[in-house]
KEDO-559527 format. One line per 3 residues: number of its first residue (from 1); their letters; for each residue x, y, z of N, C-alpha, C. Coordinates in steps of 0.05 Angstrom, whole numbers. Example, Ala and Ser with C-alpha at 12.3 -4.5 7.8 and 13.67 -1.06 7.14 Angstrom:
2
1> as> 264 -114 156 246 -90 156 264 -66 156 | 257 -45 142 273 -21 143 258 1 157
***
This chain:
555
1> maa> 17 -24 0 0 0 0 18 26 1 | 13 44 -18 29 68 -21 25 85 2 | 47 99 11 45 118 32 25 141 26
4> kyn> 12 151 45 -8 171 41 5 200 43 | 29 201 53 42 227 56 73 220 57 | 88 241 51 118 238 51 130 260 67
7> pes> 139 254 92 151 276 109 175 289 96 | 187 275 76 210 287 63 203 311 45 | 178 309 33 171 330 14 146 346 24
10> dll> 133 336 44 108 349 52 111 365 78 | 98 387 81 94 401 106 70 391 121 | 74 379 144 53 365 157 47 376 184
13> flp> 22 375 193 13 381 220 -3 357 230 | 5 348 256 -7 326 268 -10 331 298 | -35 333 309 -39 335 337 -40 306 350
16> lgg> -25 302 370 -28 277 385 -44 280 412 | -49 306 419 -64 312 443 -74 341 441 | -98 345 454 -108 373 455 -129 380 433
19> sge> -134 361 415 -153 368 394 -176 348 398 | -199 360 406 -222 343 414 -224 340 445 | -205 355 458 -206 356 487 -192 381 497
22> igm> -196 390 521 -182 413 532 -161 401 551 | -135 407 543 -114 398 559 -97 378 545 | -75 369 555 -58 346 544 -48 355 516
25> nln> -40 379 512 -31 388 486 -5 377 477 | -5 365 453 20 355 440 15 356 410 | 30 375 396 27 378 368 54 374 354
28> lya> 52 362 331 76 356 315 74 370 287 | 98 379 279 102 390 251 124 375 238 | 122 369 212 142 355 197 149 372 172
31> csg> 175 374 167 184 387 142 212 376 135 | 215 370 110 241 360 100 251 336 115 | 233 319 123 239 294 136 244 296 166
34> kwi> 242 319 178 246 323 205 220 333 219 | 219 327 246 196 335 261 203 353 284 | 185 369 293 186 384 318 161 379 334
37> avd> 163 377 360 139 376 377 134 402 391 | 110 412 391 102 436 402 85 430 427 | 95 434 451 84 429 477 82 400 483
40> mgm> 80 394 508 77 366 517 64 367 545 | 36 368 544 21 373 567 6 350 578 | -8 353 601 -23 333 614 -51 343 621
43> tfa> -68 326 631 -94 335 642 -99 319 665 | -119 327 680 -125 313 705 -146 291 701 | -142 269 715 -160 246 711 -187 251 727
46> gdy> -208 237 720 -232 238 734 -239 210 744 | -265 205 750 -274 181 763 -271 156 744 | -268 161 717 -265 138 700 -239 124 703
49> ypg> -219 139 715 -193 126 720 -188 128 750 | -201 110 766 -198 110 794 -169 106 803 | -161 123 822 -133 121 833 -112 136 817
52> vdl> -121 147 795 -102 161 776 -105 191 779 | -83 205 780 -83 234 781 -80 247 754 | -62 238 737 -56 252 714 -58 234 689
55> ilp> -65 248 667 -68 233 639 -48 248 620 | -34 231 605 -14 241 587 -22 233 558 | -14 249 538 -17 238 511 3 216 505
58> dpg> -4 195 489 13 175 483 31 184 459 | 58 186 465 76 195 443 86 174 425 | 72 150 424 83 127 409 91 134 381
61> fie> 74 149 368 79 157 339 106 170 336 | 112 189 352 137 204 349 160 189 362 | 156 171 381 176 155 392 188 138 370
64> erq> 172 127 353 181 110 331 197 126 312 | 196 152 312 210 171 293 230 189 310 | 237 178 332 254 194 351 280 205 337
67> adl> 291 189 319 316 197 306 312 222 288 | 287 227 281 281 250 263 267 273 278 | 264 270 305 253 291 321 274 309 331
70> lai> 273 336 322 293 355 327 291 366 355 | 268 372 366 265 386 392 236 385 400 | 233 393 426 207 400 437 208 430 442
73> vlt> 188 443 430 186 474 434 162 480 449 | 164 495 471 143 501 490 133 529 485 | 107 533 485 95 558 481 93 574 508
76> hgh> 87 559 530 83 573 555 82 551 577 | 80 560 602 85 542 625 62 529 638 | 38 530 626 15 517 639 18 487 639
79> edh> 7 473 658 10 444 660 0 429 635 | -22 441 623 -31 424 599 -13 429 576 | 9 443 578 28 447 558 56 437 565
82> iga> 63 435 591 89 424 598 88 401 618 | 65 395 628 63 376 650 71 347 645 | 71 340 620 79 312 613 109 309 609
85> lpy> 125 330 608 153 329 603 169 309 622 | 163 311 649 178 293 666 174 263 659 | 150 257 648 143 228 643 149 219 615
88> lwe> 150 238 596 154 229 568 181 236 556 | 195 254 567 220 264 556 241 242 554 | 242 224 572 264 205 574 262 185 549
91> slq> 237 180 539 235 164 516 242 178 490 | 243 205 491 249 221 467 276 232 466 | 286 243 490 313 251 493 322 272 471
94> vpi> 305 291 469 313 314 449 316 341 464 | 328 361 451 329 387 465 302 399 469 | 301 416 491 277 429 498 281 460 495
97> yat> 263 473 482 266 504 479 242 517 492 | 248 538 506 227 553 520 238 581 527 | 220 599 533 228 626 543 234 624 572
100> pft> 246 645 585 259 642 612 240 633 634 | 215 644 635 198 636 659 190 607 654 | 181 600 630 173 572 625 195 554 630
103> mel> 221 561 622 243 544 627 248 539 656 | 244 561 672 248 558 701 229 537 712 | 204 538 703 186 516 713 193 488 702
106> vrg> 204 487 678 212 461 667 236 451 684 | 255 468 690 278 460 706 268 447 733 | 249 459 746 239 447 771 226 421 767
109> kla> 211 417 747 198 391 740 220 370 734 | 239 377 717 260 357 710 276 350 733 | 283 370 752 298 364 775 285 345 793
112> eag> 257 348 797 243 329 815 244 301 802 | 245 299 775 244 274 763 273 262 759 | 294 276 769 321 268 766 332 269 738
115> lle> 321 287 721 328 289 693 343 315 686 | 347 333 705 356 359 698 383 358 688 | 400 340 699 429 339 689 431 325 662
118> tae> 410 312 655 410 297 630 399 312 606 | 378 329 611 364 343 590 380 366 579 | 378 369 553 390 393 540 369 415 537
121> lhe> 374 436 551 354 458 552 366 484 537 | 348 496 522 356 522 508 336 543 516 | 346 562 531 329 585 539 331 607 518
124> ipm> 307 614 508 304 633 487 291 659 498 | 303 682 493 290 707 504 264 713 490 | 247 727 505 222 735 494 226 750 467
127> ggn> 211 741 447 214 751 420 237 740 405 | 252 720 417 276 708 406 270 690 383 | 291 684 368 289 667 343 309 644 346
130> ftl> 304 621 335 322 599 333 315 582 308 | 333 566 300 329 549 276 333 520 283 | 315 503 273 315 474 277 312 462 249
133> gdf> 334 452 236 330 443 210 319 464 191 | 296 456 177 284 475 159 262 491 174 | 260 490 200 242 506 215 257 529 227
136> dit> 247 554 220 258 578 231 236 589 250 | 242 589 275 220 594 295 226 621 311 | 205 637 314 206 661 329 184 661 350
139> yvp> 191 668 374 170 671 395 156 698 391 | 130 697 391 113 722 388 97 725 414 | 105 745 432 93 747 458 62 753 454
142> lah> 44 739 468 16 744 469 7 743 498 | -13 759 504 -22 757 532 -37 732 537 | -35 722 563 -49 698 571 -50 699 601
145> sia> -61 678 614 -64 678 643 -39 667 657 | -15 671 645 10 661 657 31 679 644 | 52 684 658 73 699 647 86 685 622
148> egn> 93 702 602 106 693 578 90 673 562 | 65 680 557 49 666 536 61 674 509 | 63 655 491 74 659 464 59 644 443
151> all> 57 658 420 53 644 396 80 636 383 | 80 618 363 103 612 348 99 619 320 | 118 634 309 118 641 280 138 622 268
154> ikt> 129 602 253 146 582 243 149 585 212 | 173 591 204 179 595 175 191 568 164 | 179 560 141 188 535 128 192 542 98
157> phg> 205 524 83 206 529 54 181 528 40 | 158 518 53 132 517 41 116 541 49 | 123 557 68 107 578 77 109 581 107
160> rif> 94 601 119 98 609 146 71 599 161 | 77 589 185 55 580 202 53 597 227 | 29 604 236 26 620 260 12 602 280
163> htg> 25 591 298 15 572 319 10 591 345 | -15 595 351 -21 615 370 -14 608 398 | -13 582 405 -11 574 434 -38 584 447
166> dwk> -38 587 474 -60 599 488 -56 629 488 | -78 644 486 -74 673 484 -100 687 489 | -98 713 492 -121 730 496 -112 759 486
169> ldd> -131 777 484 -124 805 480 -128 820 506 | -108 837 514 -109 851 539 -93 876 536 | -108 899 538 -95 926 537 -80 932 563
172> gpl> -86 918 585 -72 923 610 -64 896 623 | -44 883 612 -38 856 621 -23 854 647 | -11 875 656 4 877 682 32 863 681
175> igq> 34 840 668 58 826 666 65 823 636 | 87 832 628 98 827 600 86 848 582 | 96 847 556 88 864 535 80 848 511
178> ptt> 54 844 507 45 828 484 50 843 458 | 51 827 436 56 838 411 30 855 403 | 35 878 392 12 897 387 -3 889 361
181> aqq> -25 902 358 -41 897 334 -26 904 309 | -11 926 310 4 934 286 26 912 279 | 39 901 301 59 881 296 47 854 284
184> lsa> 23 848 295 10 825 284 1 829 256 | -8 853 250 -16 858 222 8 856 203 | 31 865 213 55 862 196 62 833 191
187> igd> 59 817 211 63 787 208 44 778 186 | 19 787 188 -1 778 168 7 789 139 | 16 813 138 24 825 112 46 810 98
190> agi> 63 797 113 85 781 102 75 754 91 | 50 746 98 38 722 87 40 699 108 | 17 688 113 15 666 131 0 642 117
193> lal> 13 621 114 0 597 103 -22 586 120 | -15 582 146 -35 569 164 -35 581 192 | -57 585 203 -60 592 231 -71 568 246
196> igd> -57 558 265 -64 535 284 -71 548 310 | -97 547 320 -103 565 341 -122 555 361 | -121 567 386 -136 563 410 -166 565 406
199> stn> -182 545 414 -211 545 409 -227 547 435 | -213 548 458 -226 544 484 -251 560 489 | -249 586 482 -272 605 487 -286 612 462
202> afs> -287 595 442 -299 602 417 -330 608 418 | -342 600 440 -371 605 444 -375 632 457 | -356 643 469 -359 667 486 -364 691 467
205> pnt> -386 706 472 -391 729 455 -374 755 463 | -359 751 485 -344 775 495 -315 772 493 | -300 794 493 -272 794 495 -263 782 521
208> ags> -239 773 523 -229 759 548 -229 779 571 | -224 804 567 -222 822 589 -194 827 599 | -190 847 614 -164 856 623 -157 851 651
211> esg> -131 843 657 -122 838 683 -121 864 700 | -118 886 687 -118 912 702 -144 917 714 | -166 910 701 -193 914 712 -196 896 736
214> vaq> -187 871 736 -189 853 758 -173 864 781 | -150 875 775 -132 884 797 -147 905 814 | -160 925 801 -175 945 815 -199 935 830
217> kli> -213 915 819 -236 905 830 -229 889 856 | -206 875 854 -197 860 878 -190 880 902 | -178 903 895 -173 922 917 -200 932 929
220> dvv> -219 936 912 -245 947 921 -260 925 938 | -260 900 928 -276 880 941 -262 873 969 | -236 871 968 -222 865 993 -226 887 1014
223> geq> -227 912 1004 -232 934 1021 -260 935 1035 | -279 919 1024 -305 919 1036 -309 897 1057 | -287 881 1061 -291 858 1080 -279 865 1106
226> sgr> -290 855 1128 -280 861 1156 -267 840 1169 | -271 813 1161 -256 793 1175 -233 784 1158 | -224 758 1163 -201 748 1146 -211 746 1117
229> vvv> -193 749 1099 -199 745 1070 -180 725 1059 | -192 705 1045 -177 685 1030 -183 688 1001 | -164 690 983 -168 692 954 -156 668 941
232> ttf> -172 653 927 -162 629 913 -162 635 883 | -142 626 870 -138 629 842 -120 608 830 | -116 610 804 -98 591 791 -68 600 797
235> asn> -53 582 808 -27 590 818 -9 601 797 | -13 591 771 4 599 749 -1 628 740 | -22 641 747 -28 667 738 -13 688 754
238> var> 12 693 744 30 710 759 19 739 761 | 5 749 741 -7 776 742 -29 777 764 | -44 755 766 -65 754 785 -53 753 814
241> lqs> -31 737 818 -18 737 844 -9 765 852 | 2 779 832 11 806 838 -13 824 846 | -34 821 831 -59 837 836 -70 831 866
244> iar> -69 806 873 -79 800 900 -61 810 921 | -35 809 916 -15 820 937 -20 850 938 | -24 864 917 -29 893 917 -56 899 931
247> aaq> -75 882 927 -100 887 942 -96 885 972 | -78 866 981 -72 864 1009 -58 889 1017 | -37 899 1004 -23 922 1012 -42 947 1012
250> ang> -58 950 993 -76 974 991 -95 975 1014 | -102 952 1026 -121 951 1048 -107 945 1074 | -82 949 1077 -67 946 1101 -67 918 1113
253> rkl> -67 898 1096 -69 871 1105 -41 856 1100 | -33 839 1118 -10 823 1114 -17 800 1096 | 3 790 1081 -2 770 1060 10 743 1069
256> gil> -7 722 1067 2 695 1071 -4 679 1047 | 8 655 1045 4 637 1022 1 609 1032 | -18 595 1019 -22 567 1023 -22 552 997
259> grs> -5 532 996 -4 516 970 23 515 959 | 34 490 956 62 487 945 65 500 917 | 46 496 899 48 505 872 50 535 872
262> mhr> 36 548 889 36 577 890 64 588 899 | 75 574 918 103 581 928 122 577 904 | 118 556 890 135 548 867 135 569 844
265> iia> 111 576 839 107 597 816 118 625 824 | 115 633 850 125 659 859 156 658 857 | 167 635 865 197 633 864 207 633 836
268> aak> 194 619 817 202 621 789 198 647 778 | 177 662 784 172 689 774 194 709 785 | 201 707 809 221 725 820 248 718 807
271> atg> 253 692 802 280 685 791 283 694 762 | 260 701 748 262 709 720 254 739 716 | 254 753 740 251 783 736 222 792 741
274> ylt> 205 776 748 177 786 754 172 787 783 | 151 799 793 143 804 820 166 816 835 | 179 836 824 202 847 837 194 864 862
277> dfp> 169 874 863 160 890 886 140 874 903 | 142 849 901 123 832 917 127 835 947 | 107 837 963 109 842 992 121 818 1004
280> dii> 130 822 1030 139 798 1047 115 780 1053 | 121 755 1054 100 735 1060 104 726 1088 | 82 727 1104 84 719 1132 83 687 1133
283> dee> 95 677 1153 97 647 1157 69 637 1165 | 62 613 1155 37 601 1161 35 597 1191 | 56 593 1206 55 590 1236 44 615 1248
286> dfd> 47 638 1235 39 663 1247 11 672 1239 | -3 657 1223 -31 666 1214 -50 672 1237 | -49 654 1257 -69 659 1279 -62 681 1298
289> sip> -38 693 1295 -30 716 1312 -36 743 1300 | -45 743 1274 -53 767 1259 -82 772 1264 | -88 799 1272 -118 805 1275 -132 799 1249
292> req> -157 789 1252 -172 778 1228 -174 799 1207 | -178 825 1214 -183 846 1194 -157 854 1180 | -134 842 1189 -108 848 1177 -95 825 1163
295> llv> -110 806 1156 -97 781 1143 -112 777 1116 | -94 772 1096 -104 762 1070 -87 739 1063 | -99 717 1056 -84 692 1048 -91 684 1019
298> mtt> -71 681 1002 -74 670 976 -72 640 977 | -89 626 962 -88 597 965 -95 583 938 | -84 560 935 -91 542 913 -117 528 918
301> gcq> -128 515 898 -151 498 902 -177 510 892 | -176 529 873 -199 541 863 -217 524 846 | -207 499 840 -224 480 825 -233 457 844
304> gea> -230 461 870 -238 440 889 -222 415 890 | -197 416 881 -180 393 880 -178 381 909 | -178 353 910 -181 340 935 -159 347 955
307> raa> -135 349 946 -113 354 963 -102 382 964 | -116 400 951 -108 428 949 -114 443 975 | -100 466 978 -101 481 1002 -129 490 1010
310> ltr> -144 500 992 -172 511 998 -190 488 1007 | -189 465 995 -204 442 1003 -198 434 1032 | -172 433 1039 -164 427 1066 -172 449 1086
313> lse> -172 474 1076 -180 496 1093 -210 494 1100 | -226 487 1079 -255 484 1083 -262 462 1102 | -243 442 1105 -246 418 1122 -235 423 1150
316> ggf> -224 447 1155 -211 453 1180 -183 440 1181 | -169 436 1160 -144 422 1161 -119 437 1166 | -122 462 1172 -98 478 1179 -100 488 1209
319> rnl> -79 481 1224 -79 488 1253 -80 518 1259 | -66 534 1241 -64 562 1247 -82 580 1230 | -102 568 1217 -121 584 1202 -148 568 1202
322> kla> -167 579 1217 -193 568 1218 -213 589 1209 | -227 583 1187 -246 603 1177 -272 601 1194 | -285 624 1197 -310 625 1212 -328 648 1201
325> agd> -351 651 1214 -370 672 1206 -356 698 1206 | -361 713 1185 -349 740 1183 -323 739 1165 | -314 717 1160 -291 715 1141 -301 712 1113
328> tvi> -284 717 1093 -291 717 1065 -272 701 1048 | -283 687 1030 -267 673 1011 -274 683 982 | -255 692 968 -260 703 940 -249 683 919
331> fss> -265 673 902 -257 656 880 -248 673 856 | -222 681 854 -213 697 830 -206 677 808 | -227 664 798 -223 642 778 -250 636 767
334> kmi> -251 619 747 -275 608 736 -278 579 742 | -303 570 740 -307 541 746 -304 526 719 | -283 511 718 -276 495 694 -299 473 692
337> pgn> -310 470 667 -330 448 665 -319 421 673 | -335 405 688 -325 381 699 -318 383 728 | -313 407 738 -306 410 767 -328 420 783
340> eis> -352 421 772 -375 432 786 -380 418 813 | -378 393 814 -385 377 839 -362 383 860 | -337 381 853 -317 385 873 -316 413 884
343> igr> -321 433 865 -323 460 875 -346 465 893 | -369 452 885 -393 454 901 -390 444 930 | -375 423 932 -369 412 960 -356 432 977
346> vln> -335 445 965 -320 465 980 -337 489 987 | -353 499 967 -370 521 971 -391 515 994 | -403 491 994 -422 484 1014 -410 484 1042
349> rlv> -386 474 1044 -372 473 1071 -366 501 1081 | -357 518 1063 -352 546 1071 -377 560 1080 | -398 557 1064 -424 571 1071 -436 560 1097
352> eag> -433 533 1102 -443 521 1126 -428 533 1150 | -402 540 1146 -387 552 1168 -391 582 1170 | -410 594 1156 -416 621 1158 -398 640 1143
355> vhv> -381 628 1126 -361 643 1111 -375 657 1087 | -369 681 1082 -381 696 1059 -364 689 1034 | -378 681 1012 -363 671 988 -370 690 965
358> ite> -350 699 951 -352 717 927 -340 702 904 | -355 700 882 -344 688 857 -346 708 835 | -338 698 811 -338 717 788 -367 724 780
361> kda> -387 709 790 -413 715 785 -424 738 802 | -409 743 824 -418 763 842 -403 791 838 | -379 789 827 -362 813 823 -342 805 802
364> dvh> -331 826 788 -313 822 765 -284 816 776 | -282 792 789 -257 786 803 -241 765 786 | -249 760 761 -235 742 744 -240 750 714
367> vsg> -218 745 698 -223 747 669 -209 724 657 | -218 714 634 -207 691 622 -181 696 609 | -166 674 605 -140 675 591 -142 666 562
370> hpg> -164 663 552 -170 653 524 -187 672 508 | -184 671 481 -198 690 465 -228 683 462 | -245 704 465 -273 701 459 -275 708 428
373> rpd> -299 706 418 -304 710 389 -293 736 380 | -298 759 392 -285 784 383 -256 783 380 | -243 769 399 -215 767 398 -205 750 375
376> lea> -218 728 370 -212 711 347 -216 726 320 | -238 740 320 -243 756 294 -221 776 290 | -212 789 312 -191 809 308 -166 796 299
379> myg> -159 773 310 -134 759 303 -135 750 272 | -157 740 266 -159 733 236 -157 757 218 | -167 780 228 -164 804 212 -136 813 210
382> wir> -120 807 229 -92 814 228 -74 794 213 | -78 768 219 -60 748 209 -68 739 180 | -94 739 174 -104 732 147 -92 707 134
385> pqi> -94 683 149 -82 660 139 -97 647 114 | -83 632 99 -96 618 76 -111 594 88 | -101 582 110 -113 558 123 -117 563 152
388> aip> -139 554 163 -144 555 193 -149 527 202 | -134 521 225 -138 495 237 -142 499 267 | -168 496 276 -173 500 304 -164 476 320
391> vhg> -151 481 343 -143 461 362 -150 471 389 | -138 456 409 -143 465 438 -172 469 445 | -187 448 445 -215 450 452 -229 423 447
394> evr> -253 420 458 -269 398 453 -280 402 424 | -292 380 413 -302 382 384 -319 406 380 | -338 410 399 -357 433 397 -343 460 397
397> hmq> -322 464 412 -307 489 412 -293 492 385 | -280 470 375 -265 471 350 -283 477 328 | -309 465 328 -327 470 307 -337 499 306
400> aha> -341 511 330 -349 538 331 -326 556 321 | -302 549 326 -278 564 318 -276 561 287 | -281 537 276 -279 532 247 -300 549 233
403> ela> -324 550 243 -345 566 230 -339 595 232 | -326 604 254 -318 633 255 -296 640 235 | -278 621 231 -256 626 213 -267 626 185
406> tra> -287 611 178 -298 611 151 -311 638 148 | -327 649 168 -340 674 166 -319 696 164 | -295 692 175 -274 713 173 -261 713 146
409> gvg> -268 694 128 -258 696 102 -234 677 95 | -229 659 115 -207 640 111 -216 620 88 | -198 616 69 -206 601 47 -208 571 52
412> rvi> -190 561 70 -191 531 75 -190 528 105 | -210 514 117 -212 509 145 -214 478 149 | -196 468 166 -196 439 171 -197 436 201
415> rpl> -217 420 211 -220 414 239 -209 385 245 | -186 383 259 -175 357 264 -185 345 290 | -178 321 294 -178 307 320 -151 296 325
418> ngt> -146 287 348 -120 275 356 -115 253 335 | -91 253 323 -84 233 303 -89 240 274 | -102 264 270 -108 272 242 -81 283 230
421> vir> -73 271 209 -48 280 194 -58 299 173 | -49 325 172 -57 344 154 -33 353 137 | -36 351 111 -15 362 93 -22 391 88
424> lap> -3 409 98 -7 437 93 1 446 67 | 23 432 57 34 439 31 53 416 23 | 58 412 -4 49 429 -27 20 421 -33
427> gka> 9 437 -51 -18 432 -61 -39 440 -40 | -64 432 -46 -86 439 -28 -84 425 -2 | -87 441 20 -86 430 47 -108 410 51
430> kiv> -102 386 61 -123 366 66 -113 346 86 | -133 330 97 -126 308 114 -116 285 96 | -93 273 104 -82 252 87 -79 226 101
433> dea> -82 225 128 -79 199 143 -88 203 171 | -90 180 184 -96 180 213 -72 165 226 | -60 178 246 -38 166 262 -49 155 288
436> ptg> -35 135 298 -46 123 323 -41 142 346 | -62 144 364 -60 160 387 -71 145 411 | -67 156 435 -79 143 458 -71 160 483
439> rll> -77 148 506 -73 161 532 -56 143 548 | -39 156 565 -24 142 585 -33 153 612 | -30 137 632 -39 145 659 -16 145 678
442> vdg> -12 166 694 7 166 716 -7 153 740 | 0 129 746 -12 113 767 9 109 789 | 9 126 810 30 125 829 56 131 816
445> rlv> 76 113 817 102 117 806 105 106 778 | 83 95 768 84 82 742 68 98 721 | 77 94 695 60 104 672 50 81 659
448> iea> 23 78 656 10 55 645 -8 63 622 | -16 43 605 -36 50 584 -63 53 595 | -77 72 584 -104 78 596 -123 54 591
451> ese> -119 41 569 -139 18 563 -128 -9 573 | -111 -8 593 -99 -32 604 -121 -48 620 | -116 -74 623 -134 -91 638 -133 -82 667
454> tma> -111 -72 677 -109 -62 705 -130 -41 710 | -132 -22 693 -152 -1 697 -181 -11 694 | -186 -29 675 -212 -40 671 -220 -55 696
457> err> -202 -71 707 -206 -86 732 -212 -68 755 | -197 -46 756 -202 -28 778 -229 -15 777 | -238 -8 754 -264 2 752 -286 -17 759
460> rim> -282 -42 751 -301 -63 758 -302 -67 789 | -280 -66 802 -280 -68 831 -293 -45 844 | -288 -21 833 -299 4 845 -330 3 843
463> hng> -341 -8 821 -369 -5 817 -384 -30 829 | -370 -53 830 -385 -77 837 -373 -93 861 | -352 -84 872 -341 -98 895 -322 -119 887
466> hma> -310 -131 908 -289 -153 902 -292 -173 924 | -288 -198 914 -288 -221 934 -264 -240 926 | -249 -247 946 -227 -266 943 -232 -292 960
469> iml> -229 -315 948 -236 -340 961 -211 -357 959 | -202 -366 982 -178 -383 983 -186 -412 992 | -180 -432 975 -186 -459 981 -159 -474 987
472> vld> -160 -489 1009 -137 -507 1016 -146 -536 1012 | -135 -549 991 -144 -576 985 -121 -595 986 | -128 -622 989 -105 -642 985 -104 -649 957
475> edg> -86 -667 950 -81 -673 921 -105 -685 907 | -125 -696 922 -149 -707 910 -172 -688 910 | -168 -663 921 -189 -643 919 -205 -641 944
478> aal> -198 -655 965 -214 -654 989 -205 -629 1006 | -225 -615 1018 -219 -590 1032 -205 -598 1059 | -184 -584 1063 -169 -587 1089 -176 -568 1111
481> cep> -191 -548 1103 -202 -528 1123 -223 -512 1109 | -238 -498 1125 -259 -481 1113 -247 -459 1095 | -260 -453 1073 -248 -431 1055 -245 -404 1069
484> aiv> -223 -391 1063 -220 -364 1073 -231 -343 1052 | -249 -326 1061 -262 -307 1043 -258 -279 1052 | -249 -262 1034 -246 -233 1039 -264 -218 1020
487> aqg> -283 -203 1029 -302 -187 1013 -298 -158 1019 | -299 -142 997 -296 -113 999 -316 -100 981 | -331 -80 991 -349 -64 976 -373 -80 967
490> ipg> -382 -102 981 -405 -117 975 -427 -112 994 | -449 -100 986 -471 -94 1004 -482 -118 1017 | -488 -117 1042 -502 -138 1058 -484 -160 1068
493> wed> -457 -157 1062 -438 -178 1070 -438 -182 1101 | -440 -160 1115 -439 -161 1144 -464 -169 1157 | -487 -171 1143 -513 -175 1154 -517 -204 1160
496> egv> -513 -213 1185 -517 -239 1196 -504 -261 1180 | -485 -255 1164 -469 -274 1149 -485 -291 1130 | -506 -282 1119 -523 -297 1101 -507 -302 1075
499> lcd> -496 -281 1064 -481 -283 1037 -458 -303 1040 | -444 -299 1064 -421 -316 1069 -429 -346 1070 | -451 -353 1084 -459 -380 1083 -467 -390 1054
502> rvl> -477 -372 1037 -485 -380 1010 -459 -386 995 | -439 -369 999 -413 -375 985 -401 -401 995 | -402 -406 1021 -392 -432 1031 -406 -455 1020
505> dit> -433 -453 1018 -449 -474 1006 -443 -480 977 | -439 -458 962 -434 -461 934 -406 -475 930 | -387 -466 946 -360 -477 944 -360 -507 950
508> esv> -374 -514 972 -377 -543 979 -391 -559 958 | -410 -548 945 -425 -561 924 -409 -566 899 | -392 -546 893 -374 -550 870 -355 -573 875
511> let> -344 -574 899 -323 -594 906 -336 -621 906 | -361 -622 912 -375 -648 915 -384 -659 886 | -387 -641 867 -398 -649 841 -377 -651 819
514> lap> -354 -640 823 -333 -642 802 -322 -671 801 | -314 -678 777 -304 -705 774 -275 -708 786 | -268 -731 795 -242 -735 810 -219 -723 795
517> gdl> -218 -727 769 -197 -715 752 -196 -685 752 | -219 -672 751 -221 -644 752 -212 -632 779 | -219 -648 800 -211 -637 828 -180 -635 832
520> ren> -166 -649 814 -137 -648 817 -125 -624 800 | -141 -611 785 -133 -588 768 -141 -562 780 | -122 -546 790 -128 -521 803 -144 -502 786
523> div> -137 -499 761 -151 -479 744 -180 -487 740 | -187 -513 738 -214 -519 736 -229 -515 762 | -219 -523 785 -233 -516 810 -236 -486 813
526> eeq> -217 -471 808 -219 -442 812 -239 -430 794 | -241 -438 768 -259 -427 750 -288 -434 757 | -293 -460 765 -320 -470 772 -330 -455 796
529> vrr> -314 -452 816 -323 -438 841 -328 -408 835 | -310 -396 819 -313 -368 812 -339 -362 797 | -345 -380 777 -368 -375 760 -394 -378 777
532> nvr> -395 -399 794 -419 -404 809 -423 -383 830 | -402 -375 844 -406 -353 864 -413 -327 851 | -400 -322 830 -407 -296 815 -436 -296 806
535> rml> -446 -318 796 -474 -320 787 -493 -315 810 | -486 -327 834 -503 -324 857 -504 -294 865 | -480 -281 866 -480 -253 874 -495 -236 854
538> sne> -492 -242 828 -506 -226 810 -537 -229 813 | -546 -254 818 -574 -256 822 -584 -243 848 | -569 -245 870 -575 -234 896 -573 -203 896
541> lgk> -552 -192 884 -547 -164 887 -551 -146 861 | -553 -160 838 -555 -146 814 -528 -131 807 | -505 -143 817 -478 -132 814 -460 -154 801
544> rtv> -443 -145 783 -424 -165 771 -399 -163 788 | -401 -174 812 -377 -173 831 -353 -186 819 | -330 -174 823 -305 -188 816 -298 -209 836
547> vvv> -296 -233 827 -291 -255 844 -265 -269 836 | -246 -272 855 -221 -286 849 -218 -310 869 | -212 -333 857 -209 -358 873 -182 -369 868
550> rvl> -169 -377 891 -143 -389 889 -143 -415 905 | -131 -435 893 -128 -462 907 -99 -466 916 | -95 -473 942 -69 -481 952 -69 -511 959
553> rpd> -48 -524 953 -46 -552 960 -20 -556 975 | -21 -563 1001 4 -568 1016 21 -591 1002 | 46 -589 1005 64 -609 995 58 -636 1008
***
């Protein structure tokens, strides 16, 4: 079968993560036989993967082409763009390129993974340029909800690509200097073959909004409170951390911090020249010695994460800070879809304790880091690409972005999914193949395949319970003692031992009815007991309980 594309002669785009989902971004470009990876992110696991915290894109496609992979190029430092690096880099072992703040975060991650001394890191200044094979890449600063958000202007022999990364329009960003409308228009004037862009807020009818407006609103809202004030936000939003600190200063409050990631981000920001006038942070041990009206605490956990600081605070988990009636918690964040239940639990505990809660629905204490429809329309007006490829969103977001790009006059719009191989040039841009994709799970200290039998078994146990039966038999199959049974998550097991007696009766019946030859075969005994016990439990409970049977025979 003839190849559907040729990396030696074609300019290709291939997302392995982040298209058809929000998070886990991993995009590939090929030119003149070589590949580059743009971003390597993760996302958080939900109930479908019990016991798992993080999900990674499966890099198997590019691992097979590792010899032709030139580098990993990072647009910015959010976890959904860099969080997979500590887990996936070792199998790729190529140089990493990033701007200073992003690189500082990468160094911390690689150091924790024991990879810092091994990895080849290239720190590029904001607006800087570098060359990888036939890819000539320039960082184009754009506003976002983290320091040093960047688009990539990628020049190739086939034409120029504008890869937006995550971005927004902001006339008062507080941190950094985004590329101006005039500069973006100049990029468009020079000709853009394809724009590959953020779709997250493609349904929003409004512009993203400015950080400077949030800064002033936080000063005003904090000034209206009389008790302790806790402000929770995304730790990575350096501009927001600065605004919260200034709100504390403006209202004569001392500043405290809860959450490891917030301390880590502040340290990285200071190390790279940001937050130079950040106030002193009081020690957590001193929180309870500060008068209530003089304390403001910044904290992680705005999405209700189980182990985050705000969740623990709502549960009374901090010895030196107990919230009570008259205190206020401000959510300077939005509720990410899928987190409604976890955030709701935290909100309910706070309200039950008499704490006053303020969210973005009550006051303008948050703005998005992603472009709404007016922002997207403006970007297309400046860049004027021949081809538009929406990424970074669920299918519905990318479809809304695709329709907007068509209305904006883009001649060719292609909506990919993970694994979609798109030939950008030569000739008419089109989908030419489907590459294998998948998900990997960070399960404790291991990385496993998402569709492994381990995870399927764990889900079955979680939903249906588990029973282990141990039989001790002699060589002829006679029981030497009563079976040992361990049951977990099975309703009614403790009630008068009725189910236990049924299991014992079934086990005895199987041993009585099996042929002598079968009684000498462990696998036959185990399977017959398992099937009969499981059938009984299914009839009694309506659950497909996981049943494991093992036979031991003394020497």
